[in-house]
PDB file of N, CA, C and O in Angstrom:
ATOM      1  N   UNK A   1      88.981-198.311 -69.492  1.00  0.00           N
ATOM      2  CA  UNK A   1      87.665-197.702 -69.369  1.00  0.00           C
ATOM      3  C   UNK A   1      86.937-198.366 -68.202  1.00  0.00           C
ATOM      4  O   UNK A   1      86.848-199.592 -68.135  1.00  0.00           O
ATOM      5  N   UNK A   2      86.429-197.567 -67.301  1.00  0.00           N
ATOM      6  CA  UNK A   2      85.682-198.121 -66.173  1.00  0.00           C
ATOM      7  C   UNK A   2      84.241-198.398 -66.589  1.00  0.00           C
ATOM      8  O   UNK A   2      83.722-197.814 -67.541  1.00  0.00           O
ATOM      9  N   UNK A   3      83.627-199.287 -65.862  1.00  0.00           N
ATOM     10  CA  UNK A   3      82.228-199.591 -66.125  1.00  0.00           C
ATOM     11  C   UNK A   3      81.537-199.955 -64.816  1.00  0.00           C
ATOM     12  O   UNK A   3      82.186-200.196 -63.798  1.00  0.00           O
ATOM     13  N   UNK A   4      80.214-199.991 -64.864  1.00  0.00           N
ATOM     14  CA  UNK A   4      79.406-200.368 -63.712  1.00  0.00           C
ATOM     15  C   UNK A   4      78.874-201.766 -63.978  1.00  0.00           C
ATOM     16  O   UNK A   4      78.374-202.061 -65.063  1.00  0.00           O
ATOM     17  N   UNK A   5      78.989-202.613 -62.979  1.00  0.00           N
ATOM     18  CA  UNK A   5      78.501-203.986 -63.093  1.00  0.00           C
ATOM     19  C   UNK A   5      77.324-204.150 -62.144  1.00  0.00           C
ATOM     20  O   UNK A   5      77.451-203.907 -60.943  1.00  0.00           O
ATOM     21  N   UNK A   6      76.182-204.560 -62.676  1.00  0.00           N
ATOM     22  CA  UNK A   6      74.963-204.713 -61.890  1.00  0.00           C
ATOM     23  C   UNK A   6      74.484-206.158 -61.998  1.00  0.00           C
ATOM     24  O   UNK A   6      74.051-206.598 -63.063  1.00  0.00           O
ATOM     25  N   UNK A   7      74.563-206.887 -60.897  1.00  0.00           N
ATOM     26  CA  UNK A   7      74.124-208.281 -60.851  1.00  0.00           C
ATOM     27  C   UNK A   7      72.742-208.320 -60.197  1.00  0.00           C
ATOM     28  O   UNK A   7      72.589-207.927 -59.040  1.00  0.00           O
ATOM     29  N   UNK A   8      71.759-208.785 -60.924  1.00  0.00           N
ATOM     30  CA  UNK A   8      70.376-208.775 -60.444  1.00  0.00           C
ATOM     31  C   UNK A   8      69.942-210.099 -59.827  1.00  0.00           C
ATOM     32  O   UNK A   8      68.763-210.258 -59.509  1.00  0.00           O
ATOM     33  N   UNK A   9      70.846-211.046 -59.647  1.00  0.00           N
ATOM     34  CA  UNK A   9      70.480-212.345 -59.097  1.00  0.00           C
ATOM     35  C   UNK A   9      69.853-212.258 -57.701  1.00  0.00           C
ATOM     36  O   UNK A   9      68.905-212.982 -57.396  1.00  0.00           O
ATOM     37  N   UNK A  10      70.377-211.384 -56.872  1.00  0.00           N
ATOM     38  CA  UNK A  10      69.888-211.307 -55.489  1.00  0.00           C
ATOM     39  C   UNK A  10      68.475-210.748 -55.360  1.00  0.00           C
ATOM     40  O   UNK A  10      67.786-211.018 -54.376  1.00  0.00           O
ATOM     41  N   UNK A  11      68.044-209.971 -56.347  1.00  0.00           N
ATOM     42  CA  UNK A  11      66.731-209.318 -56.246  1.00  0.00           C
ATOM     43  C   UNK A  11      65.801-209.752 -57.382  1.00  0.00           C
ATOM     44  O   UNK A  11      64.905-209.000 -57.768  1.00  0.00           O
ATOM     45  N   UNK A  12      66.004-210.946 -57.916  1.00  0.00           N
ATOM     46  CA  UNK A  12      65.268-211.402 -59.089  1.00  0.00           C
ATOM     47  C   UNK A  12      63.753-211.403 -58.917  1.00  0.00           C
ATOM     48  O   UNK A  12      63.027-211.299 -59.906  1.00  0.00           O
ATOM     49  N   UNK A  13      63.266-211.517 -57.704  1.00  0.00           N
ATOM     50  CA  UNK A  13      61.817-211.619 -57.503  1.00  0.00           C
ATOM     51  C   UNK A  13      61.188-210.348 -56.935  1.00  0.00           C
ATOM     52  O   UNK A  13      60.029-210.372 -56.521  1.00  0.00           O
ATOM     53  N   UNK A  14      61.924-209.249 -56.908  1.00  0.00           N
ATOM     54  CA  UNK A  14      61.421-207.985 -56.372  1.00  0.00           C
ATOM     55  C   UNK A  14      61.450-206.927 -57.478  1.00  0.00           C
ATOM     56  O   UNK A  14      62.483-206.306 -57.727  1.00  0.00           O
ATOM     57  N   UNK A  15      60.331-206.736 -58.123  1.00  0.00           N
ATOM     58  CA  UNK A  15      60.248-205.854 -59.279  1.00  0.00           C
ATOM     59  C   UNK A  15      60.653-204.417 -58.955  1.00  0.00           C
ATOM     60  O   UNK A  15      61.357-203.776 -59.736  1.00  0.00           O
ATOM     61  N   UNK A  16      60.218-203.925 -57.829  1.00  0.00           N
ATOM     62  CA  UNK A  16      60.571-202.549 -57.451  1.00  0.00           C
ATOM     63  C   UNK A  16      62.069-202.403 -57.204  1.00  0.00           C
ATOM     64  O   UNK A  16      62.674-201.404 -57.594  1.00  0.00           O
ATOM     65  N   UNK A  17      62.660-203.395 -56.560  1.00  0.00           N
ATOM     66  CA  UNK A  17      64.104-203.355 -56.291  1.00  0.00           C
ATOM     67  C   UNK A  17      64.900-203.420 -57.593  1.00  0.00           C
ATOM     68  O   UNK A  17      65.947-202.785 -57.714  1.00  0.00           O
ATOM     69  N   UNK A  18      64.409-204.182 -58.560  1.00  0.00           N
ATOM     70  CA  UNK A  18      65.077-204.268 -59.865  1.00  0.00           C
ATOM     71  C   UNK A  18      65.044-202.906 -60.548  1.00  0.00           C
ATOM     72  O   UNK A  18      66.071-202.428 -61.028  1.00  0.00           O
ATOM     73  N   UNK A  19      63.877-202.284 -60.594  1.00  0.00           N
ATOM     74  CA  UNK A  19      63.756-200.958 -61.204  1.00  0.00           C
ATOM     75  C   UNK A  19      64.649-199.937 -60.496  1.00  0.00           C
ATOM     76  O   UNK A  19      65.307-199.121 -61.140  1.00  0.00           O
ATOM     77  N   UNK A  20      64.662-199.996 -59.172  1.00  0.00           N
ATOM     78  CA  UNK A  20      65.468-199.062 -58.394  1.00  0.00           C
ATOM     79  C   UNK A  20      66.956-199.266 -58.664  1.00  0.00           C
ATOM     80  O   UNK A  20      67.695-198.294 -58.823  1.00  0.00           O
ATOM     81  N   UNK A  21      67.397-200.517 -58.717  1.00  0.00           N
ATOM     82  CA  UNK A  21      68.804-200.816 -58.973  1.00  0.00           C
ATOM     83  C   UNK A  21      69.220-200.379 -60.374  1.00  0.00           C
ATOM     84  O   UNK A  21      70.304-199.824 -60.558  1.00  0.00           O
ATOM     85  N   UNK A  22      68.365-200.628 -61.356  1.00  0.00           N
ATOM     86  CA  UNK A  22      68.663-200.218 -62.729  1.00  0.00           C
ATOM     87  C   UNK A  22      68.735-198.697 -62.834  1.00  0.00           C
ATOM     88  O   UNK A  22      69.656-198.156 -63.446  1.00  0.00           O
ATOM     89  N   UNK A  23      67.771-198.016 -62.242  1.00  0.00           N
ATOM     90  CA  UNK A  23      67.754-196.561 -62.283  1.00  0.00           C
ATOM     91  C   UNK A  23      68.979-195.980 -61.580  1.00  0.00           C
ATOM     92  O   UNK A  23      69.579-195.021 -62.067  1.00  0.00           O
ATOM     93  N   UNK A  24      69.349-196.551 -60.448  1.00  0.00           N
ATOM     94  CA  UNK A  24      70.526-196.084 -59.712  1.00  0.00           C
ATOM     95  C   UNK A  24      71.801-196.288 -60.528  1.00  0.00           C
ATOM     96  O   UNK A  24      72.676-195.422 -60.540  1.00  0.00           O
ATOM     97  N   UNK A  25      71.907-197.425 -61.208  1.00  0.00           N
ATOM     98  CA  UNK A  25      73.082-197.688 -62.041  1.00  0.00           C
ATOM     99  C   UNK A  25      73.154-196.680 -63.188  1.00  0.00           C
ATOM    100  O   UNK A  25      74.235-196.194 -63.522  1.00  0.00           O
ATOM    101  N   UNK A  26      72.012-196.367 -63.787  1.00  0.00           N
ATOM    102  CA  UNK A  26      71.991-195.383 -64.871  1.00  0.00           C
ATOM    103  C   UNK A  26      72.370-194.001 -64.352  1.00  0.00           C
ATOM    104  O   UNK A  26      73.146-193.289 -64.988  1.00  0.00           O
ATOM    105  N   UNK A  27      71.825-193.620 -63.197  1.00  0.00           N
ATOM    106  CA  UNK A  27      72.146-192.309 -62.618  1.00  0.00           C
ATOM    107  C   UNK A  27      73.626-192.208 -62.284  1.00  0.00           C
ATOM    108  O   UNK A  27      74.251-191.177 -62.531  1.00  0.00           O
ATOM    109  N   UNK A  28      74.193-193.280 -61.721  1.00  0.00           N
ATOM    110  CA  UNK A  28      75.624-193.289 -61.409  1.00  0.00           C
ATOM    111  C   UNK A  28      76.463-193.159 -62.674  1.00  0.00           C
ATOM    112  O   UNK A  28      77.444-192.415 -62.703  1.00  0.00           O
ATOM    113  N   UNK A  29      76.079-193.877 -63.706  1.00  0.00           N
ATOM    114  CA  UNK A  29      76.829-193.825 -64.966  1.00  0.00           C
ATOM    115  C   UNK A  29      76.792-192.421 -65.561  1.00  0.00           C
ATOM    116  O   UNK A  29      77.806-191.924 -66.051  1.00  0.00           O
ATOM    117  N   UNK A  30      75.640-191.791 -65.520  1.00  0.00           N
ATOM    118  CA  UNK A  30      75.507-190.448 -66.080  1.00  0.00           C
ATOM    119  C   UNK A  30      76.267-189.437 -65.226  1.00  0.00           C
ATOM    120  O   UNK A  30      76.980-188.588 -65.761  1.00  0.00           O
ATOM    121  N   UNK A  31      76.121-189.518 -63.915  1.00  0.00           N
ATOM    122  CA  UNK A  31      76.801-188.578 -63.012  1.00  0.00           C
ATOM    123  C   UNK A  31      78.320-188.685 -63.108  1.00  0.00           C
ATOM    124  O   UNK A  31      79.025-187.676 -63.100  1.00  0.00           O
ATOM    125  N   UNK A  32      78.815-189.911 -63.199  1.00  0.00           N
ATOM    126  CA  UNK A  32      80.262-190.139 -63.221  1.00  0.00           C
ATOM    127  C   UNK A  32      80.829-190.252 -64.638  1.00  0.00           C
ATOM    128  O   UNK A  32      82.023-190.485 -64.828  1.00  0.00           O
ATOM    129  N   UNK A  33      79.948-190.082 -65.626  1.00  0.00           N
ATOM    130  CA  UNK A  33      80.331-190.157 -67.040  1.00  0.00           C
ATOM    131  C   UNK A  33      80.993-191.493 -67.380  1.00  0.00           C
ATOM    132  O   UNK A  33      82.018-191.538 -68.059  1.00  0.00           O
ATOM    133  N   UNK A  34      80.398-192.558 -66.905  1.00  0.00           N
ATOM    134  CA  UNK A  34      80.865-193.909 -67.205  1.00  0.00           C
ATOM    135  C   UNK A  34      80.101-194.391 -68.433  1.00  0.00           C
ATOM    136  O   UNK A  34      78.874-194.312 -68.485  1.00  0.00           O
ATOM    137  N   UNK A  35      80.831-194.882 -69.404  1.00  0.00           N
ATOM    138  CA  UNK A  35      80.230-195.177 -70.703  1.00  0.00           C
ATOM    139  C   UNK A  35      79.611-196.563 -70.827  1.00  0.00           C
ATOM    140  O   UNK A  35      78.951-196.846 -71.827  1.00  0.00           O
ATOM    141  N   UNK A  36      79.805-197.439 -69.837  1.00  0.00           N
ATOM    142  CA  UNK A  36      79.300-198.807 -69.971  1.00  0.00           C
ATOM    143  C   UNK A  36      78.704-199.305 -68.667  1.00  0.00           C
ATOM    144  O   UNK A  36      79.303-199.167 -67.600  1.00  0.00           O
ATOM    145  N   UNK A  37      77.508-199.888 -68.767  1.00  0.00           N
ATOM    146  CA  UNK A  37      76.876-200.564 -67.639  1.00  0.00           C
ATOM    147  C   UNK A  37      76.648-202.011 -68.058  1.00  0.00           C
ATOM    148  O   UNK A  37      75.996-202.284 -69.066  1.00  0.00           O
ATOM    149  N   UNK A  38      77.189-202.926 -67.275  1.00  0.00           N
ATOM    150  CA  UNK A  38      77.011-204.357 -67.523  1.00  0.00           C
ATOM    151  C   UNK A  38      75.887-204.845 -66.616  1.00  0.00           C
ATOM    152  O   UNK A  38      75.954-204.688 -65.397  1.00  0.00           O
ATOM    153  N   UNK A  39      74.855-205.438 -67.212  1.00  0.00           N
ATOM    154  CA  UNK A  39      73.713-205.935 -66.449  1.00  0.00           C
ATOM    155  C   UNK A  39      73.688-207.452 -66.564  1.00  0.00           C
ATOM    156  O   UNK A  39      73.606-208.000 -67.663  1.00  0.00           O
ATOM    157  N   UNK A  40      73.761-208.125 -65.419  1.00  0.00           N
ATOM    158  CA  UNK A  40      73.743-209.581 -65.388  1.00  0.00           C
ATOM    159  C   UNK A  40      72.368-210.026 -64.903  1.00  0.00           C
ATOM    160  O   UNK A  40      72.000-209.818 -63.746  1.00  0.00           O
ATOM    161  N   UNK A  41      71.625-210.636 -65.806  1.00  0.00           N
ATOM    162  CA  UNK A  41      70.289-211.103 -65.448  1.00  0.00           C
ATOM    163  C   UNK A  41      70.245-212.612 -65.265  1.00  0.00           C
ATOM    164  O   UNK A  41      69.272-213.136 -64.722  1.00  0.00           O
ATOM    165  N   UNK A  42      71.259-213.309 -65.698  1.00  0.00           N
ATOM    166  CA  UNK A  42      71.312-214.756 -65.547  1.00  0.00           C
ATOM    167  C   UNK A  42      70.688-215.484 -66.722  1.00  0.00           C
ATOM    168  O   UNK A  42      70.000-214.894 -67.555  1.00  0.00           O
ATOM    169  N   UNK A  43      70.945-216.769 -66.766  1.00  0.00           N
ATOM    170  CA  UNK A  43      70.506-217.590 -67.900  1.00  0.00           C
ATOM    171  C   UNK A  43      69.198-218.324 -67.636  1.00  0.00           C
ATOM    172  O   UNK A  43      68.727-219.045 -68.514  1.00  0.00           O
ATOM    173  N   UNK A  44      68.615-218.174 -66.502  1.00  0.00           N
ATOM    174  CA  UNK A  44      67.391-218.894 -66.113  1.00  0.00           C
ATOM    175  C   UNK A  44      66.313-218.946 -67.181  1.00  0.00           C
ATOM    176  O   UNK A  44      66.607-219.187 -68.352  1.00  0.00           O
ATOM    177  N   UNK A  45      65.089-218.726 -66.792  1.00  0.00           N
ATOM    178  CA  UNK A  45      63.953-218.824 -67.710  1.00  0.00           C
ATOM    179  C   UNK A  45      63.862-217.632 -68.654  1.00  0.00           C
ATOM    180  O   UNK A  45      63.117-217.670 -69.633  1.00  0.00           O
ATOM    181  N   UNK A  46      64.605-216.588 -68.369  1.00  0.00           N
ATOM    182  CA  UNK A  46      64.590-215.407 -69.227  1.00  0.00           C
ATOM    183  C   UNK A  46      63.637-214.321 -68.781  1.00  0.00           C
ATOM    184  O   UNK A  46      63.572-213.264 -69.408  1.00  0.00           O
ATOM    185  N   UNK A  47      62.898-214.556 -67.715  1.00  0.00           N
ATOM    186  CA  UNK A  47      61.930-213.568 -67.244  1.00  0.00           C
ATOM    187  C   UNK A  47      62.613-212.305 -66.726  1.00  0.00           C
ATOM    188  O   UNK A  47      62.119-211.200 -66.948  1.00  0.00           O
ATOM    189  N   UNK A  48      63.731-212.458 -66.046  1.00  0.00           N
ATOM    190  CA  UNK A  48      64.460-211.307 -65.527  1.00  0.00           C
ATOM    191  C   UNK A  48      65.032-210.478 -66.668  1.00  0.00           C
ATOM    192  O   UNK A  48      65.006-209.248 -66.616  1.00  0.00           O
ATOM    193  N   UNK A  49      65.543-211.134 -67.690  1.00  0.00           N
ATOM    194  CA  UNK A  49      66.082-210.413 -68.848  1.00  0.00           C
ATOM    195  C   UNK A  49      64.964-209.653 -69.560  1.00  0.00           C
ATOM    196  O   UNK A  49      65.166-208.526 -70.012  1.00  0.00           O
ATOM    197  N   UNK A  50      63.795-210.266 -69.658  1.00  0.00           N
ATOM    198  CA  UNK A  50      62.658-209.583 -70.282  1.00  0.00           C
ATOM    199  C   UNK A  50      62.254-208.355 -69.470  1.00  0.00           C
ATOM    200  O   UNK A  50      61.895-207.323 -70.037  1.00  0.00           O
ATOM    201  N   UNK A  51      62.311-208.467 -68.147  1.00  0.00           N
ATOM    202  CA  UNK A  51      62.008-207.327 -67.272  1.00  0.00           C
ATOM    203  C   UNK A  51      62.991-206.192 -67.522  1.00  0.00           C
ATOM    204  O   UNK A  51      62.597-205.028 -67.600  1.00  0.00           O
ATOM    205  N   UNK A  52      64.276-206.532 -67.646  1.00  0.00           N
ATOM    206  CA  UNK A  52      65.304-205.529 -67.916  1.00  0.00           C
ATOM    207  C   UNK A  52      65.067-204.887 -69.282  1.00  0.00           C
ATOM    208  O   UNK A  52      65.182-203.669 -69.420  1.00  0.00           O
ATOM    209  N   UNK A  53      64.740-205.683 -70.279  1.00  0.00           N
ATOM    210  CA  UNK A  53      64.499-205.144 -71.619  1.00  0.00           C
ATOM    211  C   UNK A  53      63.277-204.233 -71.639  1.00  0.00           C
ATOM    212  O   UNK A  53      63.282-203.221 -72.340  1.00  0.00           O
ATOM    213  N   UNK A  54      62.231-204.568 -70.886  1.00  0.00           N
ATOM    214  CA  UNK A  54      61.060-203.685 -70.792  1.00  0.00           C
ATOM    215  C   UNK A  54      61.449-202.362 -70.134  1.00  0.00           C
ATOM    216  O   UNK A  54      61.003-201.297 -70.559  1.00  0.00           O
ATOM    217  N   UNK A  55      62.280-202.434 -69.099  1.00  0.00           N
ATOM    218  CA  UNK A  55      62.757-201.221 -68.433  1.00  0.00           C
ATOM    219  C   UNK A  55      63.519-200.342 -69.416  1.00  0.00           C
ATOM    220  O   UNK A  55      63.321-199.127 -69.446  1.00  0.00           O
ATOM    221  N   UNK A  56      64.379-200.941 -70.211  1.00  0.00           N
ATOM    222  CA  UNK A  56      65.199-200.177 -71.151  1.00  0.00           C
ATOM    223  C   UNK A  56      64.373-199.531 -72.263  1.00  0.00           C
ATOM    224  O   UNK A  56      64.825-198.571 -72.886  1.00  0.00           O
ATOM    225  N   UNK A  57      63.186-200.039 -72.514  1.00  0.00           N
ATOM    226  CA  UNK A  57      62.330-199.482 -73.563  1.00  0.00           C
ATOM    227  C   UNK A  57      61.378-198.395 -73.051  1.00  0.00           C
ATOM    228  O   UNK A  57      60.640-197.800 -73.837  1.00  0.00           O
ATOM    229  N   UNK A  58      61.391-198.135 -71.754  1.00  0.00           N
ATOM    230  CA  UNK A  58      60.513-197.095 -71.197  1.00  0.00           C
ATOM    231  C   UNK A  58      60.849-195.744 -71.835  1.00  0.00           C
ATOM    232  O   UNK A  58      62.019-195.443 -72.071  1.00  0.00           O
ATOM    233  N   UNK A  59      59.824-194.931 -72.113  1.00  0.00           N
ATOM    234  CA  UNK A  59      60.051-193.657 -72.817  1.00  0.00           C
ATOM    235  C   UNK A  59      60.979-192.686 -72.086  1.00  0.00           C
ATOM    236  O   UNK A  59      61.668-191.903 -72.739  1.00  0.00           O
ATOM    237  N   UNK A  60      61.015-192.713 -70.768  1.00  0.00           N
ATOM    238  CA  UNK A  60      61.891-191.801 -70.040  1.00  0.00           C
ATOM    239  C   UNK A  60      63.290-192.375 -69.823  1.00  0.00           C
ATOM    240  O   UNK A  60      64.187-191.652 -69.389  1.00  0.00           O
ATOM    241  N   UNK A  61      63.492-193.650 -70.114  1.00  0.00           N
ATOM    242  CA  UNK A  61      64.800-194.291 -69.956  1.00  0.00           C
ATOM    243  C   UNK A  61      65.545-194.351 -71.288  1.00  0.00           C
ATOM    244  O   UNK A  61      66.760-194.153 -71.333  1.00  0.00           O
ATOM    245  N   UNK A  62      64.833-194.617 -72.349  1.00  0.00           N
ATOM    246  CA  UNK A  62      65.460-194.815 -73.668  1.00  0.00           C
ATOM    247  C   UNK A  62      66.363-193.659 -74.111  1.00  0.00           C
ATOM    248  O   UNK A  62      67.415-193.929 -74.689  1.00  0.00           O
ATOM    249  N   UNK A  63      66.020-192.402 -73.878  1.00  0.00           N
ATOM    250  CA  UNK A  63      66.916-191.309 -74.308  1.00  0.00           C
ATOM    251  C   UNK A  63      68.211-191.202 -73.492  1.00  0.00           C
ATOM    252  O   UNK A  63      69.126-190.476 -73.882  1.00  0.00           O
ATOM    253  N   UNK A  64      68.294-191.910 -72.373  1.00  0.00           N
ATOM    254  CA  UNK A  64      69.461-191.789 -71.511  1.00  0.00           C
ATOM    255  C   UNK A  64      70.684-192.525 -72.048  1.00  0.00           C
ATOM    256  O   UNK A  64      71.815-192.116 -71.787  1.00  0.00           O
ATOM    257  N   UNK A  65      70.471-193.604 -72.794  1.00  0.00           N
ATOM    258  CA  UNK A  65      71.597-194.408 -73.262  1.00  0.00           C
ATOM    259  C   UNK A  65      71.713-194.357 -74.785  1.00  0.00           C
ATOM    260  O   UNK A  65      70.799-193.927 -75.488  1.00  0.00           O
ATOM    261  N   UNK A  66      72.863-194.810 -75.264  1.00  0.00           N
ATOM    262  CA  UNK A  66      73.158-194.761 -76.692  1.00  0.00           C
ATOM    263  C   UNK A  66      72.774-196.062 -77.399  1.00  0.00           C
ATOM    264  O   UNK A  66      72.084-196.037 -78.419  1.00  0.00           O
ATOM    265  N   UNK A  67      73.227-197.211 -76.848  1.00  0.00           N
ATOM    266  CA  UNK A  67      72.916-198.491 -77.477  1.00  0.00           C
ATOM    267  C   UNK A  67      72.997-199.617 -76.462  1.00  0.00           C
ATOM    268  O   UNK A  67      73.550-199.464 -75.373  1.00  0.00           O
ATOM    269  N   UNK A  68      72.427-200.762 -76.852  1.00  0.00           N
ATOM    270  CA  UNK A  68      72.439-201.975 -76.038  1.00  0.00           C
ATOM    271  C   UNK A  68      73.113-203.067 -76.852  1.00  0.00           C
ATOM    272  O   UNK A  68      72.899-203.181 -78.059  1.00  0.00           O
ATOM    273  N   UNK A  69      73.927-203.865 -76.180  1.00  0.00           N
ATOM    274  CA  UNK A  69      74.586-204.967 -76.863  1.00  0.00           C
ATOM    275  C   UNK A  69      74.445-206.224 -76.018  1.00  0.00           C
ATOM    276  O   UNK A  69      74.784-206.223 -74.835  1.00  0.00           O
ATOM    277  N   UNK A  70      73.942-207.299 -76.625  1.00  0.00           N
ATOM    278  CA  UNK A  70      73.858-208.583 -75.933  1.00  0.00           C
ATOM    279  C   UNK A  70      75.205-209.268 -76.023  1.00  0.00           C
ATOM    280  O   UNK A  70      75.877-209.198 -77.052  1.00  0.00           O
ATOM    281  N   UNK A  71      75.600-209.927 -74.955  1.00  0.00           N
ATOM    282  CA  UNK A  71      76.864-210.656 -74.942  1.00  0.00           C
ATOM    283  C   UNK A  71      76.702-211.905 -75.804  1.00  0.00           C
ATOM    284  O   UNK A  71      75.808-212.716 -75.561  1.00  0.00           O
ATOM    285  N   UNK A  72      77.552-212.059 -76.796  1.00  0.00           N
ATOM    286  CA  UNK A  72      77.438-213.187 -77.715  1.00  0.00           C
ATOM    287  C   UNK A  72      77.823-214.512 -77.051  1.00  0.00           C
ATOM    288  O   UNK A  72      77.388-215.573 -77.501  1.00  0.00           O
ATOM    289  N   UNK A  73      78.620-214.467 -76.006  1.00  0.00           N
ATOM    290  CA  UNK A  73      79.066-215.690 -75.346  1.00  0.00           C
ATOM    291  C   UNK A  73      78.213-216.067 -74.140  1.00  0.00           C
ATOM    292  O   UNK A  73      78.249-217.210 -73.685  1.00  0.00           O
ATOM    293  N   UNK A  74      77.447-215.112 -73.624  1.00  0.00           N
ATOM    294  CA  UNK A  74      76.655-215.342 -72.422  1.00  0.00           C
ATOM    295  C   UNK A  74      75.324-214.612 -72.573  1.00  0.00           C
ATOM    296  O   UNK A  74      75.269-213.394 -72.408  1.00  0.00           O
ATOM    297  N   UNK A  75      74.255-215.337 -72.884  1.00  0.00           N
ATOM    298  CA  UNK A  75      72.969-214.675 -73.127  1.00  0.00           C
ATOM    299  C   UNK A  75      72.319-214.152 -71.845  1.00  0.00           C
ATOM    300  O   UNK A  75      71.255-213.536 -71.906  1.00  0.00           O
ATOM    301  N   UNK A  76      72.931-214.383 -70.703  1.00  0.00           N
ATOM    302  CA  UNK A  76      72.412-213.862 -69.437  1.00  0.00           C
ATOM    303  C   UNK A  76      73.029-212.532 -69.053  1.00  0.00           C
ATOM    304  O   UNK A  76      72.911-212.097 -67.907  1.00  0.00           O
ATOM    305  N   UNK A  77      73.688-211.879 -70.007  1.00  0.00           N
ATOM    306  CA  UNK A  77      74.364-210.614 -69.714  1.00  0.00           C
ATOM    307  C   UNK A  77      74.199-209.673 -70.902  1.00  0.00           C
ATOM    308  O   UNK A  77      74.254-210.090 -72.058  1.00  0.00           O
ATOM    309  N   UNK A  78      73.997-208.401 -70.592  1.00  0.00           N
ATOM    310  CA  UNK A  78      73.944-207.402 -71.655  1.00  0.00           C
ATOM    311  C   UNK A  78      74.664-206.141 -71.217  1.00  0.00           C
ATOM    312  O   UNK A  78      74.853-205.893 -70.026  1.00  0.00           O
ATOM    313  N   UNK A  79      75.059-205.357 -72.196  1.00  0.00           N
ATOM    314  CA  UNK A  79      75.803-204.137 -71.960  1.00  0.00           C
ATOM    315  C   UNK A  79      74.995-202.955 -72.474  1.00  0.00           C
ATOM    316  O   UNK A  79      74.434-203.000 -73.569  1.00  0.00           O
ATOM    317  N   UNK A  80      74.943-201.906 -71.679  1.00  0.00           N
ATOM    318  CA  UNK A  80      74.285-200.667 -72.071  1.00  0.00           C
ATOM    319  C   UNK A  80      75.382-199.616 -72.184  1.00  0.00           C
ATOM    320  O   UNK A  80      76.165-199.422 -71.255  1.00  0.00           O
ATOM    321  N   UNK A  81      75.432-198.940 -73.326  1.00  0.00           N
ATOM    322  CA  UNK A  81      76.472-197.950 -73.579  1.00  0.00           C
ATOM    323  C   UNK A  81      75.888-196.545 -73.597  1.00  0.00           C
ATOM    324  O   UNK A  81      74.802-196.310 -74.126  1.00  0.00           O
ATOM    325  N   UNK A  82      76.624-195.632 -73.014  1.00  0.00           N
ATOM    326  CA  UNK A  82      76.233-194.224 -72.965  1.00  0.00           C
ATOM    327  C   UNK A  82      77.178-193.429 -73.843  1.00  0.00           C
ATOM    328  O   UNK A  82      78.346-193.787 -73.992  1.00  0.00           O
ATOM    329  N   UNK A  83      76.678-192.357 -74.420  1.00  0.00           N
ATOM    330  CA  UNK A  83      77.494-191.496 -75.262  1.00  0.00           C
ATOM    331  C   UNK A  83      77.512-190.111 -74.634  1.00  0.00           C
ATOM    332  O   UNK A  83      76.468-189.482 -74.464  1.00  0.00           O
ATOM    333  N   UNK A  84      78.687-189.649 -74.298  1.00  0.00           N
ATOM    334  CA  UNK A  84      78.826-188.333 -73.675  1.00  0.00           C
ATOM    335  C   UNK A  84      79.566-187.400 -74.599  1.00  0.00           C
ATOM    336  O   UNK A  84      79.787-186.239 -74.257  1.00  0.00           O
TER     337      UNK A  84
END
C-alpha cells in the first residue's frame, strides 16, 4: 500500500506553509486514492503537532478523512487514513 509522507520540520515556523502543505497532501491522497498520509511533526515542544491537530479538526477538513492514529512508538508522528 502506498502512502504520502509529509515532514513539517522545514516549515515549522510558517503557519501558512504548514496549512498549504497539509492541504496539498490531502488533495494528493484524495486524487490518487492513497489511503494513508504520514505526518511528521517532530518531538519538540509539541506546538507543531497541536497546529496539525487543529488543522485536522477544521469543519471543512474533518469530512475528508476516516480516522487519525498516533504512532505509539514515536509521538512526533501521526497517520491520517482515508476511506474510499
